[in-house]
NUMI-378602 format. One record per residue: residue number from 1; residue in three letters; x, y, z of N, C-alpha, C in turn. Coordinates in nm, 2 decimals. Layout:
BEGIN
+-----+------+--------+--------+--------+--------+--------+--------+--------+--------+--------+
: seq : type :   n.c1 :   n.c2 :   n.c3 :  ca.c1 :  ca.c2 :  ca.c3 :   c.c1 :   c.c2 :   c.c3 :
+-----+------+--------+--------+--------+--------+--------+--------+--------+--------+--------+
: NUM :  ALA :      X :      Y :      Z :      X :      Y :      Z :      X :      Y :      Z :
...
+-----+------+--------+--------+--------+--------+--------+--------+--------+--------+--------+
//
This chain:
BEGIN
+-----+------+--------+--------+--------+--------+--------+--------+--------+--------+--------+
: seq : type :   n.c1 :   n.c2 :   n.c3 :  ca.c1 :  ca.c2 :  ca.c3 :   c.c1 :   c.c2 :   c.c3 :
+-----+------+--------+--------+--------+--------+--------+--------+--------+--------+--------+
:   1 :  MET :   9.23 :  10.19 :   7.18 :   9.13 :  10.13 :   7.34 :   9.30 :  10.14 :   7.41 :
:   2 :  ALA :   9.36 :  10.08 :   7.41 :   9.48 :  10.08 :   7.53 :   9.50 :  10.21 :   7.58 :
:   3 :  GLU :   9.57 :  10.26 :   7.47 :   9.61 :  10.43 :   7.49 :   9.46 :  10.48 :   7.64 :
:   4 :  ASN :   9.36 :  10.50 :   7.54 :   9.29 :  10.54 :   7.62 :   9.24 :  10.46 :   7.78 :
:   5 :  ILE :   9.27 :  10.31 :   7.80 :   9.29 :  10.23 :   7.92 :   9.38 :  10.36 :   7.99 :
:   6 :  GLU :   9.51 :  10.35 :   7.94 :   9.62 :  10.40 :   7.98 :   9.59 :  10.51 :   8.08 :
:   7 :  GLU :   9.51 :  10.59 :   7.91 :   9.52 :  10.75 :   8.00 :   9.44 :  10.78 :   8.10 :
:   8 :  LYS :   9.31 :  10.73 :   8.14 :   9.23 :  10.70 :   8.23 :   9.29 :  10.63 :   8.34 :
:   9 :  ILE :   9.34 :  10.58 :   8.32 :   9.48 :  10.51 :   8.45 :   9.54 :  10.61 :   8.48 :
:  10 :  LYS :   9.58 :  10.72 :   8.45 :   9.69 :  10.80 :   8.47 :   9.61 :  10.92 :   8.50 :
:  11 :  ASN :   9.50 :  10.98 :   8.46 :   9.45 :  11.05 :   8.50 :   9.39 :  11.05 :   8.65 :
:  12 :  TYR :   9.33 :  10.93 :   8.66 :   9.22 :  10.88 :   8.82 :   9.32 :  10.94 :   8.93 :
:  13 :  ARG :   9.20 :  10.97 :   8.96 :   9.23 :  11.10 :   9.14 :   9.12 :  11.01 :   9.24 :
:  14 :  THR :   9.03 :  10.96 :   9.21 :   8.91 :  10.96 :   9.32 :   8.88 :  10.83 :   9.25 :
:  15 :  ALA :   8.76 :  10.73 :   9.30 :   8.68 :  10.65 :   9.26 :   8.55 :  10.74 :   9.20 :
:  16 :  PRO :   8.52 :  10.73 :   9.08 :   8.40 :  10.80 :   9.01 :   8.29 :  10.74 :   9.05 :
:  17 :  PHE :   8.17 :  10.79 :   9.04 :   8.02 :  10.78 :   9.07 :   7.98 :  10.62 :   9.01 :
:  18 :  ASP :   7.96 :  10.55 :   9.06 :   7.90 :  10.42 :   9.01 :   7.80 :  10.41 :   9.03 :
:  19 :  ALA :   7.67 :  10.38 :   8.99 :   7.52 :  10.46 :   8.96 :   7.45 :  10.27 :   9.01 :
:  20 :  ARG :   7.55 :  10.20 :   9.03 :   7.52 :  10.07 :   9.09 :   7.52 :  10.05 :   9.24 :
:  21 :  PHE :   7.60 :  10.19 :   9.33 :   7.60 :  10.19 :   9.46 :   7.57 :  10.33 :   9.45 :
:  22 :  PRO :   7.45 :  10.38 :   9.47 :   7.41 :  10.52 :   9.50 :   7.45 :  10.59 :   9.61 :
:  23 :  ASN :   7.42 :  10.47 :   9.74 :   7.39 :  10.52 :   9.85 :   7.53 :  10.64 :   9.93 :
:  24 :  THR :   7.57 :  10.62 :  10.03 :   7.66 :  10.70 :  10.11 :   7.75 :  10.55 :  10.12 :
:  25 :  ASN :   7.69 :  10.42 :  10.19 :   7.76 :  10.32 :  10.24 :   7.84 :  10.29 :  10.09 :
:  26 :  GLN :   7.99 :  10.28 :  10.08 :   8.06 :  10.19 :   9.99 :   8.15 :  10.07 :  10.01 :
:  27 :  THR :   8.06 :  10.00 :  10.07 :   8.13 :   9.92 :  10.14 :   8.10 :   9.80 :  10.04 :
:  28 :  ARG :   8.00 :   9.81 :   9.95 :   7.93 :   9.67 :   9.82 :   8.00 :   9.74 :   9.72 :
:  29 :  ASN :   8.09 :   9.88 :   9.69 :   8.13 :   9.90 :   9.59 :   8.31 :   9.85 :   9.60 :
:  30 :  CYS :   8.34 :   9.87 :   9.76 :   8.50 :   9.84 :   9.75 :   8.45 :   9.72 :   9.71 :
:  31 :  PHE :   8.37 :   9.61 :   9.79 :   8.42 :   9.48 :   9.75 :   8.39 :   9.44 :   9.64 :
:  32 :  GLN :   8.32 :   9.48 :   9.59 :   8.31 :   9.40 :   9.39 :   8.39 :   9.50 :   9.38 :
:  33 :  ASN :   8.42 :   9.63 :   9.40 :   8.54 :   9.59 :   9.25 :   8.76 :   9.56 :   9.34 :
:  34 :  TYR :   8.72 :   9.51 :   9.43 :   8.82 :   9.39 :   9.45 :   8.78 :   9.33 :   9.41 :
:  35 :  LEU :   8.67 :   9.21 :   9.37 :   8.63 :   9.10 :   9.32 :   8.61 :   9.12 :   9.15 :
:  36 :  ASP :   8.61 :   9.25 :   9.12 :   8.63 :   9.27 :   8.95 :   8.77 :   9.26 :   8.88 :
:  37 :  PHE :   8.87 :   9.35 :   9.03 :   8.96 :   9.29 :   9.03 :   9.06 :   9.21 :   9.00 :
:  38 :  HIS :   9.00 :   9.13 :   9.08 :   9.08 :   8.97 :   9.08 :   9.06 :   8.91 :   8.97 :
:  39 :  ARG :   8.89 :   8.90 :   8.95 :   8.84 :   8.81 :   8.82 :   8.88 :   8.90 :   8.68 :
:  40 :  CYS :   8.98 :   8.97 :   8.68 :   8.98 :   9.10 :   8.53 :   9.11 :   9.01 :   8.53 :
:  41 :  ASN :   9.16 :   9.02 :   8.66 :   9.32 :   8.95 :   8.60 :   9.35 :   8.81 :   8.64 :
:  42 :  LYS :   9.26 :   8.72 :   8.66 :   9.23 :   8.56 :   8.65 :   9.22 :   8.56 :   8.49 :
:  43 :  ALA :   9.08 :   8.59 :   8.47 :   9.06 :   8.63 :   8.34 :   9.16 :   8.67 :   8.18 :
:  44 :  LEU :   9.24 :   8.78 :   8.22 :   9.29 :   8.78 :   8.16 :   9.44 :   8.68 :   8.15 :
:  45 :  SER :   9.47 :   8.65 :   8.25 :   9.56 :   8.59 :   8.28 :   9.53 :   8.42 :   8.18 :
:  46 :  ALA :   9.44 :   8.41 :   8.19 :   9.43 :   8.26 :   8.19 :   9.44 :   8.27 :   8.00 :
:  47 :  LYS :   9.41 :   8.39 :   7.99 :   9.45 :   8.43 :   7.81 :   9.52 :   8.48 :   7.78 :
:  48 :  ASP :   9.63 :   8.47 :   7.80 :   9.77 :   8.51 :   7.82 :   9.80 :   8.69 :   7.78 :
:  49 :  GLN :   9.69 :   8.72 :   7.83 :   9.65 :   8.92 :   7.76 :   9.69 :   8.99 :   7.86 :
:  50 :  ASP :   9.71 :   9.13 :   7.81 :   9.82 :   9.22 :   7.95 :   9.69 :   9.26 :   8.03 :
:  51 :  VAL :   9.75 :   9.25 :   8.17 :   9.59 :   9.29 :   8.26 :   9.61 :   9.42 :   8.32 :
:  52 :  ALA :   9.69 :   9.52 :   8.27 :   9.68 :   9.65 :   8.24 :   9.56 :   9.75 :   8.26 :
:  53 :  PRO :   9.48 :   9.67 :   8.19 :   9.31 :   9.74 :   8.22 :   9.30 :   9.69 :   8.33 :
:  54 :  CYS :   9.26 :   9.63 :   8.45 :   9.25 :   9.55 :   8.55 :   9.37 :   9.65 :   8.69 :
:  55 :  GLN :   9.41 :   9.76 :   8.59 :   9.45 :   9.83 :   8.72 :   9.35 :   9.98 :   8.78 :
:  56 :  TRP :   9.27 :   9.95 :   8.72 :   9.14 :  10.05 :   8.70 :   9.09 :   9.98 :   8.81 :
:  57 :  TYR :   9.06 :   9.90 :   8.82 :   8.95 :   9.80 :   8.98 :   9.05 :   9.82 :   9.05 :
:  58 :  GLN :   9.20 :   9.79 :   9.07 :   9.27 :   9.82 :   9.19 :   9.29 :   9.95 :   9.25 :
:  59 :  ARG :   9.30 :  10.06 :   9.14 :   9.33 :  10.18 :   9.24 :   9.12 :  10.26 :   9.30 :
:  60 :  VAL :   9.06 :  10.19 :   9.24 :   8.92 :  10.21 :   9.26 :   8.87 :  10.16 :   9.43 :
:  61 :  TYR :   8.96 :  10.02 :   9.45 :   8.89 :   9.98 :   9.58 :   9.01 :  10.05 :   9.72 :
:  62 :  LYS :   9.11 :  10.02 :   9.57 :   9.21 :  10.14 :   9.72 :   9.22 :  10.19 :   9.71 :
:  63 :  SER :   9.12 :  10.27 :   9.72 :   9.06 :  10.43 :   9.70 :   8.93 :  10.41 :   9.83 :
:  64 :  LEU :   8.89 :  10.32 :   9.78 :   8.78 :  10.30 :   9.86 :   8.74 :  10.23 :   9.96 :
:  65 :  CYS :   8.88 :  10.16 :   9.98 :   8.86 :  10.00 :  10.12 :   8.95 :  10.00 :  10.20 :
:  66 :  PRO :   8.90 :  10.03 :  10.34 :   9.01 :  10.02 :  10.44 :   9.12 :   9.90 :  10.37 :
:  67 :  MET :   9.27 :   9.98 :  10.37 :   9.37 :   9.85 :  10.41 :   9.34 :   9.71 :  10.50 :
:  68 :  SER :   9.29 :   9.72 :  10.56 :   9.27 :   9.63 :  10.67 :   9.20 :   9.51 :  10.62 :
:  69 :  TRP :   9.07 :   9.55 :  10.57 :   8.98 :   9.48 :  10.49 :   9.08 :   9.44 :  10.38 :
:  70 :  VAL :   9.20 :   9.50 :  10.28 :   9.22 :   9.48 :  10.19 :   9.33 :   9.32 :  10.22 :
:  71 :  SER :   9.44 :   9.34 :  10.31 :   9.51 :   9.28 :  10.35 :   9.43 :   9.15 :  10.44 :
:  72 :  LYS :   9.34 :   9.16 :  10.46 :   9.24 :   9.03 :  10.51 :   9.17 :   8.96 :  10.42 :
:  73 :  TRP :   9.11 :   8.98 :  10.34 :   9.12 :   8.95 :  10.19 :   9.20 :   8.89 :  10.13 :
:  74 :  ASP :   9.31 :   8.98 :  10.11 :   9.40 :   8.86 :  10.05 :   9.45 :   8.79 :  10.15 :
:  75 :  GLU :   9.46 :   8.73 :  10.26 :   9.53 :   8.67 :  10.31 :   9.42 :   8.56 :  10.33 :
:  76 :  GLN :   9.21 :   8.54 :  10.35 :   9.18 :   8.47 :  10.29 :   9.22 :   8.41 :  10.15 :
:  77 :  ILE :   9.24 :   8.53 :  10.09 :   9.27 :   8.43 :   9.95 :   9.37 :   8.34 :   9.89 :
:  78 :  GLU :   9.47 :   8.36 :  10.00 :   9.61 :   8.29 :   9.97 :   9.57 :   8.17 :  10.06 :
:  79 :  SER :   9.46 :   8.15 :  10.20 :   9.45 :   8.05 :  10.28 :   9.37 :   7.97 :  10.23 :
:  80 :  GLY :   9.26 :   8.05 :  10.07 :   9.18 :   7.91 :  10.00 :   9.00 :   7.91 :  10.08 :
:  81 :  THR :   9.04 :   8.03 :  10.21 :   8.87 :   8.07 :  10.28 :   8.83 :   8.25 :  10.21 :
:  82 :  PHE :   8.82 :   8.26 :  10.18 :   8.81 :   8.39 :  10.09 :   8.63 :   8.40 :  10.00 :
:  83 :  PRO :   8.54 :   8.41 :  10.07 :   8.39 :   8.45 :  10.09 :   8.32 :   8.47 :   9.94 :
:  84 :  GLY :   8.43 :   8.54 :   9.88 :   8.34 :   8.57 :   9.72 :   8.40 :   8.49 :   9.60 :
:  85 :  LYS :   8.33 :   8.50 :   9.52 :   8.32 :   8.39 :   9.37 :   8.42 :   8.44 :   9.28 :
:  86 :  ILE :   8.57 :   8.42 :   9.26 :   8.68 :   8.48 :   9.17 :   8.68 :   8.40 :   9.11 :
+-----+------+--------+--------+--------+--------+--------+--------+--------+--------+--------+
//
């Protein structure tokens, strides 16, 4: 399974279609993938497992989200004011 995930990450080009977000506006998709990345990291780190599968979410949100949003959210996480549930 790990090879399959690593192969998908290696062959990744842009964010694939996500049926949860069928509309043109991808703002929610961006935010959801950002949350999923941090939740995945938190969950796998707590179990002392490899966090490589989480890289998929990171690559998706980095292709969808403006970097100004990502840096703002990172600052909010560090200061404890991030509105999302991680």
